[in-house]
C-alpha angles and dihedrals in degrees: 000000000000122000096259093050093046091048089053090054094051093042088056091048091051091049096044106122092199094066106094096210132118114246097248093053093044090051090053091050093048092047089051092050090052095055114118092242092060090063103033108026107028098067091056098039090050092060094042092049094051091050094049094045090049091053091047091052093050093048093047091051089056094052115100094226132036114253127204137167109183096166092051090049091053093048094047093049095047091047090050095046092049096050109028111025127080114252091236091057090048089050090055091048094051089044091055091060090053094043094052092046089051090053092049092048090048088057092047095048092050098044101030097202113196118259099021125086119175136324110249102191102115108138116191099181136051089248088058089071089071129073095068092305092141092053094044090048090063095040091055092064092053092047095050095047091045090051090059087068097212092285119151115261128216134189115282114225099207105034120200108231096172095115101063104089120121112212122214109285128213115205090169096251094177093058114111109246126196091210135009105216124181121249097256093053089046092052091052092053094042091052088069097064089039091059091042098047101038124073116247093258091046092052092048090048090053092050093046092051088074091057086060087073085088090059097041093049089047090054091050090050091051095047095047097035087229117128092196090092090067089065092074099050112129124237118260135062124283090213095062120084117204142127101212097101124107092268101192091049091047090051091052093049090045090054091050092050089052091049092050092049093046094049090049091053091047090054091049089050091052091048091049092051091048092050092048091051094054 
């Protein structure tokens, strides 16, 4: 694709009125997609990553005891993000942790299940992605949905939108990086230490947490009375547990679904404040 044709594609994406994203976030995503590594490195790394992760999973199933190294996984990922991943991609990654926590807290504040208060995982710096943040990020989704207890949900008339703020984020843009990889290439490479350093059940739990998007988006649709949230549900069944999916691609699509849902709630919050002020 030549430069003029590619520019036309991304101009259309930026102007697409059906994308429920704020302009600043959309600009970050487009800039990330236009990095050289997304075109030239990602297709090869994607295949290599799937092969290596497959081998790791087979070997770990044959071992007599489960092995894990959570601290090593955190250190490897932070080292990699600081030296080989574009600051814009890191910004999007940190932002995803905050966005998903905001969605979970929106659910909690509008359902108030007993025994669970708010989710506190809201990293604002690259360093905040360490200290088991990746593991806790997945566990939070399971805990919130479990706390709902399977009870039927109905639309809430006066929704509480107080959990939707995004604090300033620091992806360490001034740090000297050896490479500036896009987020999808980075996810492929990071999936290797994830598979290596998590036990088999932990890895499958992390993968399955993305299937819970179907449930989370369904809860948001029920609470708001707006079926638009169902549009972003991923393919696959929430009642099947496996780890054979294309994990980095699933993570990317999961992050986009969360961004769409969050932006939609932000717009509803703005509309509600405007209506109340009239």
